[in-house]
C-alpha positions in Angstrom: 251.7 220.3 132.4 251.0 220.7 128.8 253.8 222.2 126.8 253.0 223.9 123.5 256.5 223.9 122.2 258.7 221.3 120.5 261.2 219.5 122.8 264.8 219.4 121.9 266.5 216.0 121.8 268.6 215.1 124.9 272.2 214.2 124.9 274.3 211.0 125.0 273.5 208.0 127.1 274.8 207.6 130.6 275.5 204.4 132.6 275.0 205.2 136.3 274.8 202.7 139.1 273.2 204.0 142.3 272.8 202.4 145.7 269.6 200.5 146.4 266.9 201.9 148.6 263.5 200.6 149.8 260.4 202.5 149.3 257.8 202.0 152.1 254.2 202.4 151.0 252.2 202.3 154.2 252.6 198.7 155.0 251.6 197.4 151.5 252.4 193.9 150.6 255.2 194.0 148.0 254.1 192.0 145.0 255.9 191.7 141.7 254.6 194.3 139.2 254.7 191.5 136.5 252.5 189.4 138.8 250.0 192.2 139.3 249.8 192.8 135.5 249.2 189.1 134.9 245.9 189.4 136.8 244.6 192.1 134.5 241.8 191.3 132.0 243.4 191.0 128.6 240.5 193.0 127.0 241.0 196.0 129.3 243.6 197.4 126.8 243.2 195.3 123.7 239.8 196.6 122.8 240.9 200.2 122.3 242.6 201.8 119.3 244.7 204.9 119.8 246.0 205.2 116.3 249.6 205.6 117.3 248.8 207.9 120.2 247.0 210.5 118.1 243.4 209.5 119.0 241.7 208.7 122.3 238.7 206.4 122.0 235.2 207.9 122.8 234.7 208.2 126.5 232.0 206.2 128.2 228.7 208.0 129.2 227.2 207.4 132.6 223.6 207.0 133.6 221.7 206.6 136.9 218.8 204.2 136.5 215.3 204.3 137.7 214.2 201.8 140.3 210.8 200.6 141.5 210.6 198.6 144.7 207.7 196.8 146.6 205.9 199.0 149.2 207.6 198.7 152.5 211.0 197.6 151.1 213.9 198.3 153.3 216.4 199.0 150.5 216.8 200.0 146.9 219.7 199.0 144.7 220.1 201.8 142.1 222.2 201.0 139.0 225.0 203.3 137.8 225.7 202.2 134.2 228.3 202.9 131.5 227.3 202.8 127.9 230.6 201.3 126.8 233.9 200.0 128.3 236.0 202.8 129.7 239.7 203.3 128.8 240.3 205.4 132.0 239.1 205.5 135.6 235.8 207.2 136.2 235.0 209.0 139.5 231.5 210.0 140.5 229.9 211.3 143.6 226.3 210.1 144.0 223.7 211.7 146.3 220.1 211.4 147.2 217.6 214.3 147.2 213.9 214.8 147.9 211.7 214.1 144.9 209.8 216.7 142.9 206.4 218.1 143.7 203.5 217.3 143.8 204.4 214.0 145.6 208.0 214.0 146.9 209.5 211.3 149.0 211.4 213.0 151.8 214.8 212.3 153.4 214.4 211.0 156.9 210.8 210.0 156.4 210.9 207.8 153.4 214.6 207.2 152.8 218.0 207.7 154.5 220.5 210.2 153.0 223.1 208.7 150.7 226.4 210.4 149.8 228.9 208.0 148.4 231.5 207.6 145.7 231.4 205.4 142.7 234.5 204.3 140.7 234.8 202.4 137.4 238.3 201.3 136.3 239.4 199.9 132.9 238.2 196.3 132.7 235.4 196.7 135.2 231.8 195.6 134.5 229.5 198.2 133.0 226.9 198.4 135.8 227.3 198.7 139.6 224.6 199.5 142.1 224.5 201.8 145.1 222.3 200.8 148.1 219.8 203.3 149.5 218.2 202.5 152.9 214.4 203.0 152.8 212.0 203.7 155.7 208.7 202.3 154.5 208.4 204.0 151.0 204.7 203.8 150.0 203.3 203.9 146.5 203.3 207.4 145.0 206.1 209.4 146.5 209.4 209.6 144.5 212.9 210.6 145.4 216.0 211.0 143.2 219.7 210.2 143.0 222.0 212.6 141.1 225.6 213.6 140.5 226.1 216.8 142.5 229.5 217.6 140.9 229.3 215.9 137.5 231.4 213.0 136.7 235.2 212.9 136.3 236.5 210.8 133.4 233.3 210.3 131.5 230.3 212.0 130.0 226.9 212.0 131.5 223.9 210.4 129.6 221.4 210.7 132.4 222.3 212.6 135.6 219.1 211.6 137.5 217.6 208.4 138.7 214.2 208.0 140.4 213.2 205.6 143.1 209.5 204.8 143.8 207.3 202.0 145.1 204.6 200.1 143.4 202.5 197.0 144.2 203.8 194.0 142.4 207.3 195.4 141.9 210.2 193.0 142.6 213.1 193.8 144.9 216.3 194.4 143.1 219.7 192.9 143.9 223.1 194.4 144.4 225.6 194.3 141.5 229.0 194.8 143.0 230.9 191.7 141.9 233.8 192.0 139.4 234.9 195.4 140.4 238.6 195.8 141.1 239.8 197.5 144.3 242.6 200.1 144.1 246.0 198.6 143.6 248.8 199.2 146.1 252.1 200.4 144.7 254.8 197.8 144.5 258.2 197.6 142.9 260.4 194.6 142.6 264.1 195.0 143.5 266.2 198.1 144.0 265.6 201.3 142.1 267.8 202.1 139.1 267.9 205.7 140.2 267.4 207.4 143.6 267.7 211.2 144.2 269.9 212.3 147.0 269.3 216.1 147.5 272.6 216.5 149.3 274.7 215.4 146.4 272.6 216.3 143.3 273.8 218.7 140.7 272.2 221.0 138.1 273.2 223.4 135.4 271.7 225.6 132.6 271.4 222.8 130.1 272.0 219.7 132.2 274.2 216.7 131.3 275.7 213.6 132.6 274.6 213.3 136.2 273.1 216.8 136.1 269.5 218.1 135.9 268.8 221.0 133.7 267.3 224.2 135.1 265.4 225.0 131.9 262.8 223.3 129.8 264.3 221.7 126.7 262.7 224.4 124.5 263.7 227.3 126.7 262.9 229.3 129.9 259.3 230.4 129.2 256.0 228.8 128.2 253.8 231.7 126.9 251.5 229.2 125.2 250.4 228.1 128.6 249.7 231.7 129.8 252.6 231.5 132.3 253.8 234.7 133.8 257.1 233.4 135.2 260.6 233.0 133.8 262.3 229.7 134.7 265.4 230.9 136.6 268.8 229.4 137.0 270.5 229.9 140.4 273.8 231.0 138.8 272.7 232.8 135.6 270.0 234.8 137.5 271.6 235.5 140.8 270.5 239.1 141.0 267.0 238.6 139.5 265.3 237.1 142.6 265.4 237.6 146.3 265.7 233.9 147.0 267.4 231.1 145.0 264.9 229.5 142.7 266.6 226.0 143.2 268.4 225.1 146.4 269.0 222.3 148.9 267.8 223.4 152.3 267.9 221.2 155.4 268.5 218.2 153.1 265.4 218.9 151.0 265.4 220.0 147.3 263.4 223.3 147.0 262.0 224.6 143.7 260.8 228.1 144.5 258.5 230.4 142.6 258.4 234.1 143.7 257.6 237.7 142.7 260.5 239.6 141.1 261.5 243.1 142.3 261.5 244.1 138.6 259.9 242.3 135.7 262.4 240.6 133.4 262.2 241.3 129.6 262.7 238.0 127.9 262.1 237.2 124.2 259.6 240.0 123.8 257.8 239.4 127.1 257.8 241.2 130.4 257.7 238.5 133.1 257.0 239.6 136.7 257.6 236.2 138.4 260.3 233.7 138.8 259.6 230.0 138.3 261.7 226.9 138.8 262.2 223.6 136.9 264.5 220.6 136.9 264.4 218.2 134.0 266.2 214.9 133.2 266.2 215.5 129.5 270.0 215.2 129.2 270.4 212.8 132.2 269.8 209.2 130.8 270.0 207.7 134.3 266.5 209.1 134.8 265.0 207.8 131.5 262.6 204.9 131.4 260.3 203.1 129.0 258.4 200.9 131.4 258.6 200.9 135.1 257.8 203.3 138.0 258.8 206.7 139.1 257.9 208.2 142.5 258.5 211.6 144.0 258.2 212.4 147.7 257.2 216.1 147.8 255.3 218.8 149.6 253.3 221.1 147.3 253.0 224.9 147.4 249.7 226.5 148.2 250.1 230.1 146.9 247.3 231.2 144.6 248.7 231.3 141.1 251.2 228.5 141.7 251.2 225.7 139.1 253.3 222.8 140.5 253.8 219.7 138.4 255.6 216.3 138.3 255.5 215.1 134.7 257.2 213.1 131.9 258.1 213.9 128.3 259.5 211.8 125.5 263.3 211.4 125.2 262.9 211.5 121.4 262.1 215.3 121.5 258.6 214.9 120.1 255.6 216.5 121.7 253.0 215.2 122.3 252.9 212.7 124.1 253.0 213.7 127.7 252.2 212.1 131.1 251.3 214.4 134.0 251.8 212.5 137.3 250.6 215.4 139.4 249.4 219.0 138.7 248.2 221.7 141.1 246.1 224.4 139.4 246.6 227.4 141.8 245.3 229.7 139.1 241.9 228.2 139.4 239.9 229.9 142.1 238.3 226.6 143.3 241.5 224.6 143.5 242.2 223.3 147.0 245.9 222.4 147.4 245.2 220.4 150.5 242.7 217.9 149.0 242.7 218.1 145.2 244.9 216.1 142.8 245.1 216.1 139.0 246.7 213.9 136.4 246.7 214.0 132.6 247.6 212.4 129.3 248.2 214.5 126.3 248.4 212.9 122.8 248.8 213.9 119.2 251.7 214.3 116.8 254.0 216.9 115.2 253.6 219.4 118.0 249.9 219.3 117.8 247.8 218.1 120.6 244.7 216.1 119.5 243.5 214.8 122.9 243.8 215.3 126.6 242.7 212.8 129.2 242.4 214.6 132.5 241.7 213.5 136.0 240.8 216.1 138.7 239.3 214.9 141.9 239.0 215.6 145.6 241.4 212.9 146.8 240.1 213.2 150.4 236.6 212.3 149.4 237.5 209.4 147.1 240.6 207.9 148.7 241.0 209.5 152.2 244.1 211.4 151.1 244.8 215.0 152.0 247.4 217.5 153.4 249.3 217.8 150.1 250.5 221.3 150.9 251.2 220.8 154.6 253.2 217.6 154.5 255.2 215.2 152.3 253.3 212.7 150.1 254.4 210.2 147.5 253.3 210.7 143.9 254.0 207.9 141.5 253.2 206.4 138.2 253.5 202.8 136.9 254.0 202.6 133.1 253.3 199.2 131.5 252.7 198.4 127.8 249.0 198.1 128.4 248.1 200.4 131.3 249.4 203.6 133.1 248.5 203.7 136.8 248.9 206.7 139.1 249.5 206.4 142.9 249.4 208.7 145.9 251.0 207.4 149.1 251.0 203.9 147.6 247.3 203.9 146.8 246.0 203.8 143.2 244.1 207.0 142.3 243.8 206.7 138.5 244.4 204.4 135.6 244.3 204.7 131.8 245.0 202.4 128.9 248.5 203.3 127.6 248.1 205.2 124.3 251.9 205.5 123.9 253.5 202.0 124.3 257.2 202.0 123.6 257.8 205.7 124.3 260.9 206.4 126.4 260.4 209.1 129.0 262.4 211.6 131.1 261.1 213.3 134.3 260.4 217.0 135.0 259.5 218.7 138.3 258.6 222.4 138.4 256.6 225.2 139.9 255.3 227.5 137.2 253.4 230.8 137.8 250.1 231.7 136.2 249.1 234.6 138.2 246.3 236.5 136.6 245.2 238.7 139.5 246.1 242.3 140.2 247.6 241.7 143.6 251.2 240.6 144.3 252.1 237.0 143.9 252.2 236.4 147.7 250.5 234.5 150.5 251.2 231.0 151.5 254.1 229.1 150.0 255.3 229.2 146.4 257.8 226.4 146.8 257.7 222.7 146.0 259.9 220.7 148.4 261.2 217.3 147.2 262.7 214.9 149.7 263.2 212.0 147.3 262.7 210.6 143.9 263.1 206.9 142.8 262.9 205.2 139.4 262.5 201.5 138.7 262.9 200.2 135.2 261.0 197.2 134.1 262.8 194.8 131.7 265.9 197.0 131.5 269.3 196.5 133.0 
């Protein structure tokens, strides 16, 4: 969740020892994060220059190649190629379609329908192929492969590849070796912090052992076009029908809602209540390298903007790491299937780049139900790479532009309701059952 305001520096350090807990990740084998990192290609991060977190290197551009096969071939291996190494994960959906007139090859007659996903990760080879089953393609007819929904994480150099047959052509070969499968989340040892909703505390500004109910720069974010005031349960008791932050049934609830009357605040009239908890003044939640995982159920109300994110302890902005965002203000956003993550870089309160990921997690990773049940959203921050996980499965990775930055966590439900109707329908609440933090190389 990009903030357009300078962040105030947090308070003094806190030494807090918390009981160990074990995070299950769907039966994944627990491997040391250091051992996992040792397997990474050294060039995956070393070849990119971020100029102190102010510049993101040019993104790769993706092309679908043309293929000619011998008449009667039973398959075609169509190359999907990057023009340069990628500093971030690339997701693309590739489909077949009938060729152009006057001589189209036809689905079902000349080829079988293809609808599959292609993923490139940092350090992967630049070319991989997709296999299309053929049904006796003769010389002449042509069919195509294309990206029906564009490409996430890269530009597009050529969005169309053609497949045809010709006498004397040679059969191609699959190129699939060297591509890394998604990682499974793993953490060594006990977490340095674990959230217990039943005993957690919060206050207006936060402090030792206490989350803050406001952003470090205040209770509004007009630069984001938000229409909600971040409410404190004690300071704004009469402003909202329901408490903005509460523990209900052993679950932490951050609730956004319509207000009976708009609140005048710093020259604005805000018709909605939003909710946030930050660890800015709670050093037990700070980390430089390691992992943080939330177990949460997302809202699904149109106009809701839930987020799990990280900001620098130093008070500078950018940088920023967004672990999860849900863009309920976008008419095409599906809270049940879509996920998003971001990096924001720059300096002196000026953003100079954003590295977004926004995908249909059900299509690419078989993950869904984010507004109807609890799921685990995590990030692993290492000196070379930042890796995002949902339910223990890697969904995104980017080379780390901000090595050495110390982070604190935020969780919130903003409101960006631009319609004329009431902010109603569905749920406007994020429900958090747990949060864990593991620090790497820290006591």
